[in-house]
C-alpha positions in Angstrom: 25.0 27.1 111.2 22.3 25.7 108.9 18.9 27.2 109.0 16.1 25.0 110.5 13.8 23.4 107.9 10.4 24.8 107.5 7.9 22.5 109.2 5.2 22.8 106.5 7.2 22.7 103.3 5.5 20.7 100.6 7.0 17.4 99.6 7.1 16.4 96.0 6.6 12.8 95.1 6.9 11.4 91.5 3.6 10.1 90.1 5.0 6.6 89.7 5.9 6.5 93.4 2.5 7.4 94.6 1.0 3.9 94.4 4.0 2.5 96.2 3.6 5.2 98.9 -0.2 4.6 99.2 0.4 0.9 99.5 3.1 1.3 102.1 1.1 3.8 104.1 -1.9 1.4 104.1 0.3 -1.4 105.2 1.9 0.7 108.0 -1.5 1.8 109.2 -2.7 -1.8 109.3 0.4 -2.9 111.1 0.1 0.0 113.6 -3.5 -1.0 114.3 -2.6 -4.6 114.9 0.3 -3.6 117.2 -2.1 -1.4 119.1 -4.5 -4.3 119.5 -1.7 -6.6 120.6 -0.5 -4.0 123.2 -4.0 -3.5 124.5 -4.4 -7.3 124.9 -1.0 -7.6 126.7 -1.7 -4.7 129.1 -5.2 -6.1 129.9 -4.0 -9.6 130.6 -2.0 -10.0 133.9 1.2 -12.0 133.5 1.8 -14.5 136.2 4.8 -16.2 134.6 2.7 -19.3 133.8 3.1 -21.5 130.8 3.4 -19.3 127.6 1.2 -21.6 125.6 -1.7 -21.1 127.9 -1.2 -17.3 127.7 -1.3 -17.4 123.9 2.3 -16.6 123.3 4.3 -18.8 121.1 8.0 -19.7 121.8 9.1 -16.8 119.6 7.3 -14.3 121.9 4.6 -13.4 119.3 1.2 -13.1 120.9 -1.5 -15.1 119.3 -3.1 -18.6 119.3 -0.7 -21.5 119.9 -0.9 -25.1 120.9 -3.2 -27.8 119.6 -6.3 -26.4 121.3 -5.9 -22.8 120.1 -8.5 -21.8 117.6 -9.1 -18.2 116.7 -12.0 -17.2 114.5 -10.9 -15.3 111.4 -11.0 -11.6 111.9 -10.5 -11.8 115.7 -7.9 -9.5 117.2 -5.7 -12.6 117.9 -5.2 -13.2 114.2 -1.7 -11.9 113.2 -0.8 -11.9 109.5 2.5 -13.6 108.7 3.1 -11.9 105.4 2.5 -8.7 103.4 2.3 -11.0 100.3 -1.0 -10.4 98.5 -2.1 -14.1 98.8 -1.9 -13.8 102.6 -4.3 -10.8 102.6 -8.1 -10.9 102.5 -11.1 -8.6 102.3 -10.4 -4.9 102.1 -6.7 -5.2 102.5 -6.5 -7.6 99.5 -8.7 -5.3 97.4 -6.6 -2.3 98.1 -3.4 -4.1 97.4 -4.8 -5.5 94.2 -5.9 -2.1 93.0 -2.5 -0.6 93.7 -0.9 -3.6 91.9 -3.2 -3.1 88.9 -2.2 0.5 88.7 1.5 -0.4 88.6 0.9 -3.2 86.1 -1.2 -1.0 83.7 0.8 2.3 84.0 4.4 1.1 84.4 5.0 -2.6 83.8 3.0 -3.3 80.6 3.7 0.1 78.8 7.4 -0.4 79.4 7.9 -4.2 79.3 4.8 -5.5 77.7 6.0 -6.1 74.2 3.8 -7.7 71.5 1.3 -10.3 72.6 1.4 -13.5 70.6 0.7 -17.2 71.1 4.4 -17.7 72.0 4.2 -14.7 74.5 0.6 -14.6 75.7 -0.8 -11.9 78.0 -4.3 -11.7 79.5 -6.0 -8.4 80.0 -8.0 -10.1 82.8 -4.8 -11.1 84.6 -6.5 -10.5 88.0 -8.6 -13.6 87.4 -5.4 -15.7 87.4 -4.2 -16.4 90.9 -0.7 -17.4 89.7 -0.4 -14.2 87.8 -1.5 -12.1 90.7 1.0 -13.8 93.0 3.9 -13.4 90.5 3.1 -9.8 89.6 2.7 -8.9 93.3 6.1 -10.5 94.1 7.6 -8.6 91.2 6.1 -5.3 92.4 7.3 -5.8 95.9 10.8 -6.4 94.6 10.5 -3.3 92.3 9.5 -1.2 95.3 12.6 -2.3 97.3 15.1 -2.4 94.5 14.2 1.0 92.9 14.4 2.7 96.3 17.5 5.0 96.8 18.6 2.7 99.6 19.0 -0.1 97.1 22.0 1.7 95.6 23.0 2.3 92.0 22.7 -1.4 91.0 19.2 -1.9 92.5 17.3 -1.5 89.2 19.8 -3.7 87.3 19.3 -6.4 90.0 15.5 -6.1 89.7 15.7 -6.6 85.9 18.1 -9.6 86.1 16.8 -11.4 89.2 13.1 -10.5 89.2 11.6 -9.1 86.0 13.2 -11.4 83.5 12.4 -14.7 85.3 8.8 -13.5 86.2 8.0 -12.5 82.6 9.4 -15.8 81.3 7.0 -17.7 83.6 4.0 -15.4 83.1 4.3 -15.2 79.3 5.4 -18.7 78.5 3.0 -20.7 76.2 2.3 -23.1 79.1 2.1 -20.3 81.7 -1.0 -18.9 83.5 -2.1 -17.2 80.3 -1.5 -20.2 78.0 -5.2 -20.9 77.6 -6.1 -17.3 77.0 -6.4 -16.1 73.4 -4.9 -13.0 71.9 -8.4 -11.9 70.9 -10.3 -10.0 73.6 -13.5 -11.1 72.0 -12.7 -14.8 72.6 -11.2 -15.0 76.0 -10.9 -18.4 77.5 -12.0 -18.0 81.2 
């Protein structure tokens, strides 16, 4: 019979996975908090079997504002995010996600895949000021997190390169892409 595992054994995580882990934990904490708020609302409101629209439950069963007269102020507990995509985030959640994305871009993506910057393949060091670049890089990072996970199997990284990295870099670094107006000289940026 196998010996039971020690409860307090240290866990080693590769440095390049720490940002993914931090981002995932932050997202899970946020989701747990939102679920707790939803549960609190549902247990505080008595259910009489009345019209679901008047109870703030849409036909899919998700609590929140519904119907033409439903209007929730941003930041209220009724607001339920529909995506983990960075453009759907705001405030502190957006800033934390952008910081984790920047770490991935600066320490993994560009050192490995950056290649030489030229007018035919522009890159902007101030990429965070380009909404399209932030959106595309975040989507690329989300795909990287999923497809480099052990559950993605042996072909996960190859799929990431073929289906995500190559098309994203073609769009980002195209002469007419989001960095097309940026110069290659950091002294003469075009922002």
